[in-house]
N, C-alpha and C positions, 0 to 999 in steps of 0.2 A: 440221469433218470431220477424222477421224483414220484413220490407216492404219499398220499395223505388219506387217512381214514379217521372216522369219528371214534376215538378210543374211549370216550366217556359215556357212550350210550349204554344204558342198563340192559340186563338180560331180559327183563320183562318187556322192555320197549322193543327189543329185537324180535321177541316172539309175537308181538301184537301189531306192530306198525313199522313202515319204512321210515327213513330219515325225513326230517322236516324239509319241505320244498321238493321232495322227490315224488314221482308218481310210479305206480306198479300195476302190471297187468297179470291177473290170476285166473286163467281159463279152466284148468282141471278141477279146482275146488268147487266150481259151480255145479258140475255133474254129480259129485259126491253128495253135496247138500241136497239136491233134488231127490236122489235115491233114498236117503235117510228119511226125508219127509214122507215119502210114499209108504215106507215100511211102518212107520209109527201110525200112519192113518189106518193101516190095515188092522190094528188092534181094536179099533172101534167097529166091530161087526155086529149085525142084527142078532146073531145067535147068542152073543154074550148078553145083550140087553134082554132078550127073551128068556135066557137062563135065569136071570135075576127075577123075572116075573114068576117063573115056575117055583123058585125057592120060596116065594112068598105064599104060594098056594099050599105048600105042605112040605114037611121035612122029609117025607119018604122019597121024594124025587131027587134029593141032593146028589146021591151017588150016580144016578143016570146022567145028570148034567155035567158032572165032573168028567165022566167018561167021554162025553161029547166034546169037551174043551181041550183035552190032551192032544188030539191031532192038530188043532189050530196052533197050540203053543209050540209044537214041533216045527211047524212052518215058520212061525215068528222067529224062533232061534236060528233057523237056517237063513232067514233074510238078514238078521243082524250080523251073522258070520260073514255073509257075502259083502255087506257094507264095510266091515272091518278090513276085509281083504282088499277093497278098493282104496282105502286110505293109505297114502304112501308112508312108509316107515321113516322115522326121524333120522335120515342119513344124508345122502348127497342132495336130494331134492330140497330138504329144509334149508340147507346151507345156501343153495342157489336162490331161494326165495328171500332170504334175509340179507342179501348182499347190499353194499352201500356204494353210492356215487358221490364224489366230491370234486370241487374245482378250487384251484389256487391261482391267484389270490381270491379270498372269499369276498373282498370288496376292492374295487379298483377306482383310482382317481388319476386321470390321464390328461395331460396338457393338450390343447387344441393342435391337431395335426401330427401328434406323436403316435408311437406304436406301443403295443402291450403284448407281453408273452403270457399265455394262459396254459395251465396244466390241468388236464381232465383225467381223473383216475377212478378206480373201482376196487372193491374188496373181493369181487367175484374171481375165483381161481381160474376159471376158463371162460372169459367173457366172449360174447358173440358180437354182433354189429354194434359200433359205437361211433361217436363223433361230437361235433358241436354244430349248433344252428345259430346263425347271426347274419345280419345284412351287411356287416363290415367285411372289408377285404381280408381274407384269411389265408394263411400259408402254414401247412403242417411242417414243423421243424424236425421232430423226432417222435418215436413211439416205443413202448414196451408192451409186455404181455397184458399189463393191467393199467396202462396210462398212455396218454397222447399229449404232445405239446404243440401249441399253435402260436403263430405270430399274427396279431391283428394290427393292420396298418391304417394310417391316415384317419385317425379317429377325430371327427369334427362335431359330434353331438352325443348326447346321452343315448345309451342303448342297453339292451338286455341280452345276454348270451345264455343259450341252453346247452348244457353238457349231458349226454345220455350214454348209457351202456345197457346191453341186454345179457341176461344170464339164464340159460336153460329155458328159453322162451319167454322170460319175464324181462320187461324193459323198465328201467328207472332213469330219471333225469333230475338235474338240479340246475339252478340258474345263478348267474353272476350279473349284478347290477354294475354297469360301467358309467361313471360320472365324468363328463368332460369339463375341464375348466380352462378359462382363458383369462390371463391377468389383464388388468386395466392399463395397458401400455399407452394407449392414446386417449387423453382426456382433453376435451375442447371446451373453452369458455367463450360464450357470446355475450357481449355487453351492448345493449341496444337502448338508446343510441349512445355513442361514445361521448358526445357533448350533450348535456342536459341543462335546460333552463331551471333556475331556482323555483322550487315548489312544484316542479313537474315530476312525473313518475318515470322511472327507468326499469328495465328488466334485465336480470342476470340469469343466464341459462347455462347449465353444465350438461354435457352429453358425452357418453362413452360409447362409441360405435360398435366395439367388439369386446364383450366381456361375458363370462359364464362361470358358474351358475348365477343367475340374476338374484336368486333368493339370498345369496351370500354377500351381495353388494351393498355398500353404504356410500352415498354421495353427500359431501358437505361443502356448502358454499361459504367462502371466507371473505370478510372485508378487513384487509390488513391481517392481523392475527386473531381477530374476533370471528366467532362462528355466527354466520348469518342465517343459515337454514340447513337442516339435515333431513335426509330421506332414506328409508329402507325400502326394499322391494320384496313383496310377498307373492306377486303374480307373475307367471312367465309371460303373460301377454303384454306386460308393460314395457315401455322403452326405458333404457338406462339413461334417464334424463331427470333433472330437477330444475325448477324455475322459481325465482323470487322476484317480487315487484317492490321497489323501494322509492320513497319520495326524496327528492334531491334537496340538499341544504348547502349553504356556502362552505361549511366545514367539511363537506364530502369531497371538495375539489382535490384532485391529484391522489385520491385514495386508490390503492391497488385492490383488485378483486381477483380471486383465484378459486379453484375447485380441487378438492381432495377426494380421491376414490380409494376405498378399502374393500378388498375381497378377502373375507374370512373363511378359510376352508378347514378350520379346526374341527367342525362337526363331521367332516369327511376324512379326518385323519391327515389333513394337509396343514399348510402354514398360512400366514397373513401376507397378502400382497398389497403394495401401495402404488398409487399413480397420482400425478398432479398435473394440472394445466399450467400453461404459461400465464403469468399475471397480466392483467389488463388494467390500464389506468383510466379512471373516470374523470372527466372534465366538467365542471359546473360553471355556468356563466349567467350573467344578468345583463341584458342589453335591450331596453325597451324604448329609449329616447332617440329621436332623430338628431343627427349632427346639426350644429349651428355654424354658419359661415360668417366670418368677419372680414369684410373687404371694403375699401372705399367705393362709393357709388360711381365715381368717375376715375378712369385710368387714362393716363397720357401715353400716346404711342412712344415706344422706345424707352420709357422711363420705368425703372425697377420699383416695384411696390411689394410690401409684405402683406400676405393674406394668411388667415388662420382658420382652422376648423376645430370645433370642440364638441365633445360628447360628455354627458353627465349620467350618473347612476349606471355606471358600467362596471362589471366585475368579470375577470380580473382586469383592471384598467391598464396594467402594464403590457398586456398582450393584445390590445387593440391595434389593428393595422390600418394605417391611413394611406389613401391614394387620392391625389388631387389632379384635376385636369382644367385647362383653359381651352375650351373647344376640344380639338383633338390633340392638343399638346399636353403631355403628362409632365407634371411638375415633380420636384424632388423635395418632399416635405421632411422636416425634422420634428420628431414627435417627443412628447414628454407626458408625464402622468403624476397624479398626486391623489391618494386615497381613491375615491370612486369617480374621478374625472380624468379625462385624457384629451390632449389637444396636439395639433400639429401646425407648423408654420412653414410657408414656402415663399419664395420670391418669384413674382411673375413679371413678364415684360411683353406687353402686347405690341404687335407689329402692324395691326390693321385697325382701322377706325370702325365705329358702329357698335351695335349691341353684340356682346359675346357672353357665352355661358360658362360660368365657373362651377365645377362639380367637385364635391367632396364625398368620397366613398370610404366608409369605415366597416371593417369586417372583424368579427370575433367568433372563432369557432365556426359553426355552420351558418351564422347569421350575418347578413350584410345590410347596412343602412346607407341610403344615398340622399344627399341634399344638393339642390341646384339653385344658383342665383345669377341673375342677369346683371352685367356691368356694362357701362357705356365707355367706349374708348374714343378719345378725341385726339386731334393733332393740333398743337398750338406752339410752334417754334417762336422764339423772340422776333420782334419786328426788325426790319432792316433799316438802319440809319446810314444815309449816304451824304457825305459832304463833298461838294464839287471840287474844292481844293482844301485839303486838310491843313496845309501850310501856306496861307495867303499872306501877302504883304499888307502891312498896315495901310489903310486907305482904299483897299480894293474890296469889291463885292464878294459876299460868300453866299452860295446857294445850298440849302440843306433840304433833303427829302426823307420822309418817314413812310415806309410801305410795309405791307404784311408779307409773310413768307408764303411761297406758292403752296406749301403743304398744309397751311392752316385750314382747318375745317371745323365749323363754318367760318365765314368771313368775319374778321374783327373790326372794331372801331379804333382809329388811330388818332393820336394827339401828340403834336410836337411842341416841346417846351419853348415858349416865346412866340409861338404862332397864334395869330388871332383868328384864323379861319377854322371852321369846324367841318371836317370831311365826313362824307357819308360812309356807312359800313363797307369795307373793302376798298374804299378810295384812299389814295395816299395823302399825307399832309406835307406842307412845304413851308420854308422860311427863307427870306432873302434879307440880308443886312450887310452894312459896310464894316469891314474889320478895323478895329482900333487896337492900339498897343495894349490897352487895358483888357482886351478880349483874349490875350494870350493866356492859355491855361483854362479857358472857359469850358465847362462841361455842357454838352448838348444832349438832351434826353428825348427819346422817342417811346411813347407808351401805347400799347395795344390792349384793348379790352375785348373779352369774348364771353358771351353767356351760353352755358352748356347745362342742359337739364335743370334750369332754374338757378344755377350758380354762376356768379360773375368771376371771371378769371382775368388776371392782369399780367402782362409781360412788358418788361422795359429793357431798352437798349440804350447805352450811353457811349458817347465818344468825346474826346477832348480836342479842342481847337488850339492850334499852334500858329500864332500870328508872328510873322517875321518883321523885325524892325532894326534900325541902326542902333549902335551903342549910345548910351546917355548916362549922365551922372545926376543923381538926385542928392541934394544936400543932406538929406536924412541918412543916406547910406554912404556918402563920401564927403564929410565936412571939409570946408576949405581951410579952417584953422584948427590945429590940434596942439595940446599941451602935454608934454611928457614930463615925468618926474625923474630927476637925476638919481641914478643908482638903481632904478627899477627896470625890469624887462618890458620893453615896449614894442608894438607893431604898428605900422602905418595902416589906419582904418580907411579902406576905400573899396566899395563893391559896386562896379558898374552894372547897368542894366542893358538888355538887348537880347534879341533872338535871331540867330544863334547866340549863345552866351559868349560875350566878348572876352578877349584876352587882355590883361592889364599889365603894363610895364611902367615903372616909376624911375626917374633919373634924378640923382642928387650929386651935386658937384661933378657932373659929367660922367658919373658912374651909375650903372643899374643897381637900384637898391633891392635887396632881397626881401620880398614881401612875405615869405613863408617862415622865416626864422626870426624869433624875437631878438631884439637888440637891447643891451644894457645901456640905458640912456646916459649920455654925457653932454657936456656943453657943446661938443663938436657936432651933435646931431641937430643943433638949431639951424634953421634955414628953410629954403623953399624947395619942394619936391615937385617935379613935373611928371604927371601921370597921364598915360595915353591908353584908351580902351579901343580895341579893334575887333570887328567881326567881318564876315564876307560882304556885308552891306555897307561898311564904312568904318570911320574911326572918329574919336573925339578926345580932346586933351583938357586937363584941368590942373592948375597949380594948387598945391597944398602947403601951407606955412606951418612949420613945427617950431615950438618954443620949448626949451628945456629949462625948467626951474629947479632951484634947490628947495629943500623942504621948508626952510625958514621963511622963504619968500612966497610960499603957497598961499593962495587966497582961501578965505573961509569956505566951509562946505556949503553954506547957504548960497553964497555967491556962485559957486561952481554949479550947484543944482539949477540955478536960475538960467545959466547960459550954456550948460552942457548939452550936446546932442545925444541921441540914443547910443548906448554902448555898442562897441564893436563886437562881432562874433568871435574875435580872437580870445583865446584862453588867457592871454596876458594883459587884457584890457583893464585899465584902472580908471575909475571915475574921475580921478584928478588929471587925466590926460586931455580933457576937453576944455576949450575956452568958452 
């Protein structure tokens, strides 16, 4: 049980007025006041005024006038007595008129959706009808002779509660102001747009969808740790929202923006509530130049080529994304950057001839730039060189033809080395000659030329001719007279010619002489060596005379140089070994 009364009210205040905020109904006092006014009015009778006039006419009539006034005075006294009888004595009625009504708590701060317990009490010893008036959902919890306790549920807005009591026909009431509060639990930040071009404006907006009371709210926009804008709210009709417009600079890139909400309930006896939004990152970009494509104007079918795409005055360059296409085929570019430039390179391999479109697409944030370039794709395989017999016998005819590849587009002009005829574009070139032993190892060349988009292109095919002939000995490579120096390592110098390469066998004193191993020359090596060269086409023999001389009997170097043949390819060859 709870009971509250205003113990500090003065006696004079209790006699003259009810508690502040309370109202009182006083019906009996109205009737008494009216009767008293009528009695006082009766004192102003015409006879009294006339008596005054008589007294002015002569002093002899004063006694008669006094006798006339006495009956009226008696009636006046009787009226006053009657009025006094109607006024209630200061007993039980006065106590009932001066009773008090109070409510606890005298100020209420309630969170949104929560409940509040209210105690309504009076000082009237025997109160009559009582209760509370409110639009809130209420439930009476308990009561006493001078109090009642109620539960107010689901408080979702500010309200005023009226607590009333009646005492001996007099009703008084008092009010309780209920303030609902809702902490800023949800704080949202909107950054528009999230990618902003340099020198363009962007908007930062903070909004709290559910918060109360609005007059106690402060919203602060933050850029990093720095305060960008602050707003207080004075009107209930406002939205819990704050907006700031800022111009973008490069140094704003990747800055975090956030919003802080503060609900200060200290004027209402509450605390300080905080709420913050999730940080959002601002991206700044600069991208006004179109990409540039670097690619050869001509591409050959099936041949890999490097193409590149470049953009300048782009920020941040390292975040530029490249995509490259050859017609519908997407390439795989490799990108790089430096300062305010970015570029990408890719390998392309066209498989069809004709005009094809190369596309470079560069994106940065919300912006995408595209550049296209036409390239011409041609097909120009090397010409075909055909030798009727690549291994002819010496003395036989050789027929050589030079023709273009079937995939060549357009048709090329052909020229065969050694041919005197000039063929028309697309027509083959030919050559007919008799093979000689000197033609063995000869290189035949077929050249094709093609003009594409104003450029002259040349392709060449070569082939080596192999003429077959019997073995033979040339004096320059197999001298008939050779001088060895006694005591030195020596080898028989003889290299036969022929195709296929002939095999060489030399016989000395009825024995096969080892041609691959150097011999230490002695007088016994003096003599004639019979050498035979053999290949599938035949054989040939030659005698070689070897003379071994001692050092003292060697001829002068000048004489030797005059008569000596070319040196042997053997590592043991000595210039003194030749006659």
